C-alpha positions as CSV (number, residue, x, y, z in Angstrom):
1,M,97.2,262.5,5.9
2,K,95.1,263.0,2.8
3,F,95.4,260.4,0.2
4,D,95.5,261.5,-3.5
5,A,94.0,258.8,-5.7
6,Q,94.6,260.6,-9.0
7,F,97.9,258.8,-9.7
8,R,99.4,261.7,-11.6
9,S,102.9,261.1,-12.9
10,R,105.4,263.6,-14.1
11,R,108.3,261.3,-13.3
12,S,111.4,261.1,-15.5
13,N,112.9,257.8,-16.3
14,V,115.5,256.6,-13.9
15,M,118.9,255.8,-15.6
16,A,122.0,254.0,-14.4
17,T,124.7,251.5,-15.6
18,R,125.8,249.4,-12.6
19,G,122.4,248.1,-11.6
20,M,118.7,248.8,-11.2
21,V,115.7,247.6,-9.2
22,A,112.1,248.6,-9.7
23,T,109.1,247.6,-7.5
24,S,106.0,248.7,-5.8
25,Q,107.5,250.0,-2.5
26,P,110.7,252.2,-2.3
27,L,112.2,250.4,0.8
28,A,112.0,247.1,-1.0
29,A,113.7,248.6,-4.1
30,Q,116.4,249.9,-1.8
31,A,116.9,246.5,-0.2
32,G,117.5,245.0,-3.7
33,L,119.9,247.8,-4.6
34,T,121.9,247.1,-1.5
35,M,122.6,243.6,-2.7
36,L,123.8,244.8,-6.0
37,Q,126.1,247.3,-4.3
38,A,127.5,244.4,-2.2
39,G,128.4,242.5,-5.3
40,G,125.2,240.5,-5.7
41,S,123.6,239.4,-9.0
42,A,120.2,240.3,-10.3
43,A,118.9,237.2,-8.6
44,D,120.2,238.2,-5.2
45,A,118.6,241.7,-5.6
46,A,115.3,240.2,-6.7
47,I,115.0,237.9,-3.7
48,A,116.1,240.6,-1.2
49,T,113.4,242.8,-2.8
50,A,110.8,240.1,-2.6
51,A,111.5,239.4,1.0
52,M,111.3,243.1,1.9
53,L,108.0,243.3,0.1
54,N,106.7,240.6,2.4
55,V,107.4,243.0,5.3
56,V,106.3,246.3,3.8
57,E,103.4,245.0,1.7
58,P,102.4,241.8,3.7
59,T,98.8,242.0,2.5
60,S,99.9,241.2,-1.1
61,T,102.8,238.8,-0.8
62,G,104.9,236.6,1.3
63,I,106.2,233.3,2.6
64,G,102.7,231.9,2.5
65,G,102.3,232.5,-1.2
66,D,103.8,231.5,-4.6
67,C,106.3,233.0,-7.0
68,F,107.4,232.8,-10.6
69,G,110.6,234.2,-12.1
70,L,112.3,234.7,-15.5
71,Y,116.1,235.1,-15.5
72,W,118.3,236.4,-18.3
73,D,121.8,235.0,-18.1
74,A,124.1,237.4,-19.8
75,K,126.9,234.9,-20.4
76,S,124.7,232.1,-22.0
77,K,122.3,234.7,-23.5
78,S,119.4,232.5,-22.4
79,V,116.1,232.9,-20.5
80,S,115.1,230.3,-17.8
81,A,111.7,230.1,-16.1
82,L,111.2,229.3,-12.4
83,N,107.9,227.9,-11.3
84,G,107.7,228.5,-7.6
85,S,104.0,227.7,-7.3
86,G,102.5,225.1,-4.9
87,R,100.2,222.2,-5.5
88,A,96.9,221.0,-4.0
89,A,97.2,218.6,-1.0
90,A,97.3,214.9,-1.6
91,A,93.8,214.5,-0.1
92,A,92.2,217.3,-2.2
93,S,88.8,216.1,-3.4
94,I,86.1,217.4,-5.7
95,D,83.6,214.8,-4.3
96,E,84.2,216.0,-0.7
97,L,83.5,219.7,-1.6
98,Q,80.4,218.8,-3.5
99,Q,79.2,216.8,-0.6
100,L,79.7,219.9,1.5
101,G,77.4,221.8,-0.9
102,Y,80.0,223.6,-3.0
103,H,79.4,224.1,-6.7
104,K,82.6,226.0,-7.2
105,M,85.8,226.2,-5.2
106,P,85.5,228.0,-1.9
107,T,87.5,231.2,-1.7
108,F,88.6,231.7,1.8
109,T,88.3,228.3,3.6
110,G,91.2,226.0,4.3
111,H,90.3,224.2,1.1
112,S,91.5,227.3,-0.8
113,V,95.1,227.0,0.5
114,S,97.6,225.3,-1.7
115,I,101.2,224.5,-0.6
116,P,103.1,227.8,-0.4
117,G,106.0,227.8,-2.9
118,T,107.6,231.1,-2.1
119,V,110.5,230.1,0.1
120,A,111.5,227.1,-2.1
121,G,111.3,229.5,-5.1
122,W,113.6,232.0,-3.4
123,S,116.1,229.4,-2.5
124,D,116.1,227.8,-5.9
125,M,116.5,231.1,-7.7
126,L,119.6,231.9,-5.5
127,E,121.0,228.4,-5.9
128,R,121.0,228.7,-9.7
129,H,121.7,232.3,-10.4
130,G,122.7,234.0,-7.1
131,R,126.0,234.8,-5.4
132,M,124.6,235.2,-1.9
133,T,122.8,233.0,0.6
134,L,119.2,233.3,1.9
135,A,120.7,234.5,5.2
136,D,122.4,237.3,3.3
137,V,119.4,238.5,1.3
138,L,116.9,238.3,4.2
139,Q,118.8,240.7,6.4
140,P,117.1,244.0,5.3
141,A,113.7,242.3,5.7
142,I,114.5,240.9,9.1
143,W,115.7,244.3,10.4
144,T,112.7,246.1,9.0
145,A,110.2,243.6,10.4
146,E,111.7,243.8,13.9
147,N,112.4,247.5,14.0
148,G,109.4,248.8,12.0
149,Y,108.7,251.1,9.1
150,P,106.2,253.8,8.1
151,V,103.4,252.3,6.0
152,S,103.1,253.8,2.6
153,E,99.8,255.3,1.3
154,I,98.4,252.9,-1.3
155,I,99.4,249.9,0.8
156,A,97.7,251.4,3.9
157,N,94.5,251.8,1.9
158,G,94.6,248.2,0.7
159,W,95.4,247.0,4.2
160,A,92.2,248.5,5.6
161,T,90.1,246.4,3.3
162,Q,91.6,243.2,4.8
163,V,90.8,243.7,8.5
164,Q,87.5,241.7,8.6
165,K,89.0,238.8,6.7
166,L,92.1,238.7,9.0
167,L,89.8,238.7,12.1
168,R,87.3,236.3,10.5
169,S,84.6,238.7,11.7
170,S,81.1,237.3,12.1
171,D,79.7,240.0,9.8
172,W,82.3,239.5,7.2
173,A,80.3,239.5,3.9
174,S,82.9,237.6,1.9
175,G,81.1,234.7,0.2
176,D,82.6,231.3,0.8
177,H,84.5,231.2,4.1
178,D,84.6,229.6,7.5
179,N,85.1,231.7,10.6
180,G,86.7,228.8,12.2
181,P,86.6,227.3,15.7
182,E,89.1,229.5,17.4
183,Q,90.5,233.0,17.9
184,P,92.0,233.9,14.6
185,S,95.7,234.9,14.4
186,G,95.2,237.6,11.8
187,H,95.7,240.2,14.6
188,E,99.5,239.6,14.1
189,L,99.2,241.8,10.9
190,L,97.1,244.5,12.6
191,I,97.5,247.2,15.3
192,D,95.0,246.8,18.1
193,G,92.6,245.0,15.6
194,R,92.9,247.7,12.9
195,A,95.0,248.3,9.8
196,P,98.0,250.6,10.1
197,R,97.4,254.1,8.8
198,P,99.6,255.9,6.2
199,G,102.8,256.9,7.8
200,E,102.2,254.9,11.0
201,I,105.1,252.7,12.2
202,M,104.4,249.0,11.7
203,R,106.4,246.2,13.3
204,L,106.0,242.5,12.5
205,P,108.0,240.7,15.1
206,T,106.6,237.2,14.5
207,L,107.3,237.5,10.8
208,G,110.8,238.7,11.6
209,E,111.3,235.6,13.8
210,T,110.1,233.3,10.9
211,M,112.6,235.0,8.6
212,R,115.4,234.4,11.1
213,G,114.5,230.7,11.1
214,I,114.7,230.6,7.3
215,A,118.0,232.5,7.4
216,A,119.4,229.9,9.8
217,E,118.0,226.7,8.3
218,G,117.1,227.5,4.7
219,K,113.9,226.4,3.0
220,D,113.7,223.3,5.3
221,Y,112.6,225.6,8.1
222,I,109.3,226.1,6.1
223,Y,108.8,222.7,4.6
224,R,109.9,220.4,7.4
225,G,109.5,220.6,11.2
226,D,107.4,222.8,13.4
227,F,106.4,225.4,10.9
228,A,105.1,222.8,8.4
229,R,103.2,221.1,11.3
230,N,101.7,224.3,12.6
231,L,100.6,225.4,9.1
232,S,99.0,222.0,8.4
233,E,97.1,222.0,11.7
234,H,95.9,225.6,11.1
235,V,94.6,224.9,7.6
236,Q,92.9,221.7,8.7
237,R,91.1,223.7,11.5
238,Y,89.4,225.7,8.6
239,G,88.5,222.6,6.6
240,G,91.6,222.2,4.5
241,W,93.6,219.1,3.6
242,I,97.3,220.1,3.9
243,T,99.6,217.8,5.9
244,P,103.3,217.9,7.0
245,Q,104.0,215.3,4.3
246,D,102.4,217.6,1.6
247,M,104.8,220.3,2.8
248,A,107.8,218.1,2.8
249,N,107.0,216.9,-0.8
250,H,107.0,220.4,-2.3
251,V,109.5,221.3,-5.0
252,S,109.9,224.1,-7.5
253,T,110.5,223.4,-11.2
254,W,112.6,225.0,-13.9
255,D,110.9,225.2,-17.3
256,E,111.5,226.4,-20.8
257,P,109.7,229.7,-21.2
258,I,107.1,230.2,-24.0
259,S,107.7,233.1,-26.4
260,A,106.3,235.2,-29.2
261,N,108.3,237.1,-31.8
262,Y,106.7,240.6,-32.0
263,R,108.2,242.9,-34.7
264,G,111.7,241.7,-33.9
265,V,111.3,241.7,-30.1
266,T,110.8,238.3,-28.4
267,L,108.3,238.3,-25.5
268,Y,109.0,235.6,-22.9
269,E,106.5,234.2,-20.5
270,C,106.5,231.4,-18.0
271,P,104.6,228.4,-19.4
272,P,101.4,227.1,-17.8
273,N,100.2,226.7,-15.1
274,G,100.6,230.5,-15.4
275,Q,98.4,232.6,-17.6
276,G,101.3,234.0,-19.6
277,L,99.9,232.0,-22.5
278,A,97.1,234.7,-22.9
279,A,99.7,237.4,-23.5
280,I,101.7,235.2,-26.0
281,I,98.5,234.5,-28.0
282,A,97.5,238.2,-27.9
283,A,100.9,239.3,-29.1
284,N,100.9,236.7,-31.9
285,L,97.5,237.9,-33.0
286,A,98.5,241.6,-32.9
287,S,101.6,241.0,-35.0
288,G,99.3,240.6,-38.0
289,F,98.1,244.2,-37.6
290,D,99.9,247.5,-38.2
291,L,99.0,248.9,-34.8
292,A,101.4,251.9,-35.0
293,S,99.7,253.4,-38.1
294,M,96.2,252.9,-36.7
295,S,94.1,255.6,-35.1
296,E,93.9,255.3,-31.3
297,V,90.4,253.9,-31.3
298,D,91.2,251.3,-34.0
299,R,94.3,250.3,-32.1
300,V,92.5,249.9,-28.8
301,H,89.6,248.0,-30.4
302,T,92.0,245.6,-32.2
303,M,94.0,245.0,-29.0
304,I,90.9,244.3,-27.0
305,E,89.8,241.7,-29.5
306,C,93.2,240.1,-29.6
307,M,93.1,239.9,-25.8
308,R,89.6,238.3,-25.8
309,L,90.9,235.5,-27.9
310,G,93.9,235.1,-25.7
311,F,91.8,234.8,-22.6
312,A,89.4,232.4,-24.3
313,D,92.2,229.9,-24.9
314,A,93.9,230.5,-21.6
315,Q,90.7,229.8,-19.6
316,Q,90.3,226.5,-21.5
317,W,93.9,225.3,-21.6
318,V,95.9,226.7,-18.7
319,C,96.4,224.0,-16.1
320,D,99.2,221.9,-14.6
321,P,100.9,220.5,-17.7
322,R,102.6,217.8,-15.7
323,V,99.1,216.4,-14.9
324,V,97.1,217.3,-18.0
325,P,99.0,217.7,-21.4
326,I,98.6,221.1,-23.1
327,P,99.1,221.6,-26.9
328,L,101.5,224.5,-26.2
329,A,103.4,224.3,-29.4
330,E,100.2,224.7,-31.4
331,L,98.7,227.3,-29.2
332,T,101.8,229.6,-29.5
333,S,102.4,229.0,-33.2
334,T,102.0,231.7,-35.8
335,G,99.8,229.4,-37.9
336,Y,97.3,229.1,-35.1
337,A,97.3,232.9,-34.6
338,A,96.6,233.3,-38.3
339,Q,93.6,231.0,-38.0
340,R,92.2,232.7,-34.9
341,R,92.9,236.2,-36.3
342,K,90.1,235.7,-38.8
343,R,87.6,236.1,-36.0
344,I,88.6,239.7,-35.4
345,E,86.4,242.3,-37.1
346,A,87.7,245.8,-37.6
347,K,84.5,247.7,-36.6
348,R,82.6,245.3,-34.4
349,A,83.3,243.8,-30.9
350,A,83.0,240.0,-30.7
351,Q,79.8,239.0,-28.9
352,N,80.8,235.4,-28.4
353,V,84.4,234.2,-28.3
354,P,84.9,230.4,-28.0
355,Y,88.2,228.9,-27.2
356,G,90.1,227.4,-30.1
357,D,91.1,223.7,-30.7
358,P,94.7,223.8,-32.0
359,M,94.7,220.0,-32.2
360,A,91.9,220.3,-34.8
361,G,93.2,223.0,-37.0
362,S,94.3,238.7,-8.3
363,D,96.8,240.9,-5.1
364,T,100.4,240.6,-6.0
365,V,103.8,242.3,-6.1
366,Y,106.0,242.5,-9.1
367,L,109.7,243.5,-9.2
368,C,112.6,243.4,-11.7
369,A,116.3,243.8,-11.2
370,V,119.2,244.1,-13.7
371,D,122.9,244.0,-12.5
372,G,125.9,245.6,-14.0
373,E,126.8,242.6,-16.0
374,G,123.5,242.6,-17.8
375,N,121.9,239.7,-16.0
376,A,118.2,240.3,-15.3
377,C,115.5,238.9,-13.1
378,S,111.7,239.4,-13.7
379,F,110.0,238.2,-10.5
380,I,106.5,238.0,-9.2
381,N,105.3,237.0,-5.7
382,S,101.7,236.8,-4.4
383,L,99.1,235.7,-1.9
384,F,96.3,236.1,-4.5
385,Q,93.3,238.0,-3.1
386,G,94.5,240.5,-0.6
387,T,95.8,238.6,2.3
388,G,95.0,235.4,0.4
389,S,92.8,233.1,2.5
390,G,93.1,235.5,5.4
391,L,94.5,232.6,7.5
392,V,97.7,233.5,9.4
393,V,99.8,230.6,10.8
394,P,99.7,231.4,14.6
395,G,102.9,232.9,16.0
396,T,104.6,233.3,12.6
397,G,103.1,236.4,10.9
398,V,102.7,234.3,7.7
399,S,99.5,234.8,5.7
400,L,98.4,231.8,3.6
401,Q,97.5,232.2,-0.1
402,N,94.2,231.0,-1.6
403,R,95.4,229.9,-5.0
404,A,93.6,226.6,-4.9
405,A,90.4,228.7,-5.2
406,L,91.3,229.0,-8.9
407,F,90.7,225.2,-9.5
408,V,87.3,224.2,-11.0
409,L,85.0,221.5,-9.7
410,D,84.3,220.0,-13.2
411,A,86.3,216.8,-13.2
412,D,86.5,216.9,-17.0
413,H,88.1,220.4,-17.2
414,P,91.9,220.5,-17.6
415,N,92.1,222.8,-14.5
416,A,89.9,220.5,-12.3
417,L,90.9,220.2,-8.7
418,A,93.0,217.0,-8.1
419,P,95.6,215.8,-5.6
420,N,99.2,217.1,-6.0
421,K,98.2,219.4,-8.9
422,R,99.0,223.0,-9.5
423,P,96.1,225.4,-10.1
424,Y,95.7,228.0,-12.8
425,Q,97.9,230.9,-11.7
426,T,97.4,234.6,-12.5
427,I,100.9,235.7,-11.5
428,I,103.3,236.1,-14.4
429,P,106.5,237.9,-15.0
430,A,107.7,238.9,-18.5
431,M,110.9,239.6,-20.3
432,T,111.9,240.7,-23.8
433,T,115.0,240.3,-25.9
434,R,116.0,241.8,-29.2
435,D,118.7,240.5,-31.6
436,G,119.9,238.0,-29.0
437,E,120.4,240.6,-26.2
438,L,118.3,241.6,-23.2
439,H,115.7,244.2,-24.2
440,A,113.6,244.6,-21.0
441,A,112.5,243.1,-17.8
442,L,108.8,244.0,-17.2
443,G,105.6,243.1,-15.5
444,V,102.2,244.4,-14.5
445,M,100.7,242.9,-11.4
446,G,97.0,242.5,-10.6
447,G,95.0,239.3,-11.2
448,Y,93.7,239.0,-14.7
449,M,95.1,242.4,-15.6
450,Q,98.6,240.9,-15.9
451,P,98.6,239.4,-19.4
452,Q,96.6,242.5,-20.5
453,G,99.3,244.7,-18.9
454,H,102.1,242.8,-20.5
455,F,100.4,243.1,-23.9
456,Q,99.8,246.9,-23.5
457,M,103.4,247.5,-22.3
458,L,104.8,245.5,-25.3
459,V,102.8,247.7,-27.7
460,N,103.7,250.9,-25.9
461,L,107.4,250.1,-26.0
462,V,107.7,248.5,-29.5
463,D,104.9,250.0,-31.7
464,L,104.5,253.4,-30.0
465,Q,108.2,253.8,-29.1
466,M,107.4,255.0,-25.6
467,S,110.0,255.2,-22.8
468,P,109.5,252.9,-19.8
469,Q,108.0,255.6,-17.6
470,M,105.7,256.9,-20.3
471,A,104.6,253.3,-21.1
472,L,103.5,252.9,-17.5
473,D,101.9,256.3,-17.1
474,V,99.4,256.2,-20.0
475,S,95.8,255.1,-19.4
476,R,95.0,251.4,-19.7
477,W,92.0,249.2,-20.5
478,Q,91.0,246.0,-18.9
479,L,88.7,243.1,-19.9
480,T,86.8,241.9,-16.8
481,G,83.9,239.6,-15.9
482,P,83.1,237.0,-18.5
483,S,86.0,238.2,-20.7
484,A,88.7,237.4,-18.2
485,G,88.9,234.8,-15.5
486,M,85.3,233.6,-15.4
487,G,85.7,230.5,-17.5
488,C,83.7,231.8,-20.5
489,I,83.7,234.6,-22.9
490,E,80.3,235.9,-23.9
491,E,78.1,238.9,-24.2
492,G,81.0,241.0,-25.5
493,G,82.5,241.2,-22.0
494,L,82.9,244.3,-19.9
495,V,85.8,246.7,-20.7
496,M,87.0,248.9,-18.0
497,M,88.6,252.1,-19.3
498,E,90.9,254.1,-17.0
499,E,90.5,257.8,-16.6
500,G,92.4,259.7,-19.4
501,F,90.9,258.2,-22.5
502,D,89.1,260.7,-24.8
503,F,85.3,260.7,-24.5
504,G,85.0,260.3,-28.3
505,L,87.1,257.1,-28.1
506,L,84.8,255.7,-25.4
507,A,81.8,256.5,-27.5
508,E,83.1,254.9,-30.6
509,L,84.1,251.8,-28.8
510,A,80.6,251.6,-27.3
511,R,79.2,252.1,-30.9
512,R,81.2,249.1,-32.0
513,G,79.6,246.9,-29.3
514,H,82.1,247.1,-26.4
515,R,80.5,247.3,-23.0
516,I,82.4,250.3,-21.5
517,S,82.9,251.0,-17.8
518,P,84.9,254.2,-17.1
519,I,87.0,254.1,-14.0
520,D,88.6,256.9,-12.0
521,G,89.9,257.7,-8.5
522,Y,91.1,254.9,-6.3
523,G,89.5,252.3,-8.6
524,R,92.4,252.8,-10.9
525,V,94.6,250.5,-8.7
526,G,92.7,247.7,-10.4
527,F,94.6,248.4,-13.6
528,G,97.7,247.0,-12.0
529,G,101.1,248.2,-10.9
530,G,103.9,247.8,-13.4
531,Q,107.7,248.1,-13.5
532,I,110.0,248.2,-16.5
533,I,113.8,248.2,-16.8
534,L,115.1,248.6,-20.4
535,R,118.7,247.9,-21.3
536,D,120.7,249.4,-24.1
537,P,123.1,246.5,-25.2
538,E,125.6,248.9,-26.8
539,T,126.1,251.3,-23.9
540,G,124.8,249.2,-20.9
541,V,122.6,252.1,-19.9
542,L,119.5,251.0,-17.9
543,T,116.4,253.0,-18.2
544,A,113.6,252.3,-15.7
545,G,110.0,253.3,-14.9
546,S,107.8,252.6,-11.9
547,D,104.0,252.7,-11.9
548,P,102.3,255.7,-10.4
549,R,99.4,253.5,-9.4
550,K,101.6,252.1,-6.7
551,D,103.8,253.5,-3.9
552,G,107.0,252.2,-5.7
553,A,110.1,253.4,-7.2
554,A,112.9,252.5,-9.6
555,V,116.4,252.9,-8.0
556,G,119.7,252.7,-9.8
557,W,123.4,252.7,-9.1
């Protein structure tokens, strides 16, 4: 089967009134829609979709990862934020890693594994906003894991990049990792030691068995008992610290979302330890410019500069606020934005962008669901880099995330590694309201692309009046390297520009000092995979789009 990496889209928007689900794999979207048709809420649909994605896209998400959610309750007309991310183990130690010779967090050793928060997050979302049980919403995923499914194209291509990591191959050129003392269990996610090919039937019986355990016993199946013990022992074999007690101590948290008013539309993000703060700051900065009336090159330049400032602050301040206080009210204020906006020059890219002091003045899956009553769930679930750490708990089919790799080893930094602390998280869902009613559930997955994607979708929908599918189809830009995710902003940063931008625009951005890197072909998957569901409050009509950069679909009822 030949794979087309052009990601052309001539899709129409999908429209419905009784419910909608959009995500990166069609079988997962259908699983969520089935819950809506059975009388479930947007929360039930979201968790069924997330569980199915663990089966059909297990290299990106799953039980061994973390999740975040935003939920719009149509009755109370309010947004709540679920933090389903895990913490470092109680024994986590900067000193120990430095004694081992590490100058930064290792990426794929057991030290990189934080407590997986997914299943607790699933359970807690259902308990507060669902009408069904975990046993109900897991049924489509269990059946599919045990009976098999044909692997879709983009997922198959990504799967092939993970084989050496899963097998801990001796020639695996990965950077920081430990091949470990034993035969790895990553073969549970492979077929005869290789990745499944596009269209090939894949079965994951051990993962199906794990999900049956969760259906029978709830979240305790993961956090207490044999699974927790086996996970801990496996992580420790590869140098990590997690113990059964760490697993038993895990809890999700419910938070007040952070927000920005953008031309009458309120953008909601989960608060830190997620990086949604970068999107909020960028939106606040952009609200001071008339982007709609600008030429395309002026608009793109201005947005890039807003995003640089957003990342500069996020890289400094985003951490676990329950361990290190963050000046969130100041960082998200319009006054702070007005102060920082002065750094943006109309015709010149910033060459050095320090973070502000307000007190002085990845791979991932994203999904969204809206039910017939107008409740909405914006949900994201991830293992971080591909299959995360590449460590699979033996006999379970569960890959373990490597989120702890995002800590820093500078003890004075807010995001420094510490016991029982959550790391900086790249995964963020988004939601918007207008005039006190739901406007959209949206998200764009993909490491540090996520706040940039949220910002670009917001501008596309509000300033440029695009429909959801058009907003997702158009070409994107992305700050990388020092400008995003590397802890410092300098040398102007590298700006990747997706195929489709006019050459004259690229030339003018370069003239202004932007370091431009054009990207085409399969490299375009790095610009993220987004989903958008828009709701008309007067008619109840749902209008949805699904990103052509992924295998997914929006499905309605």
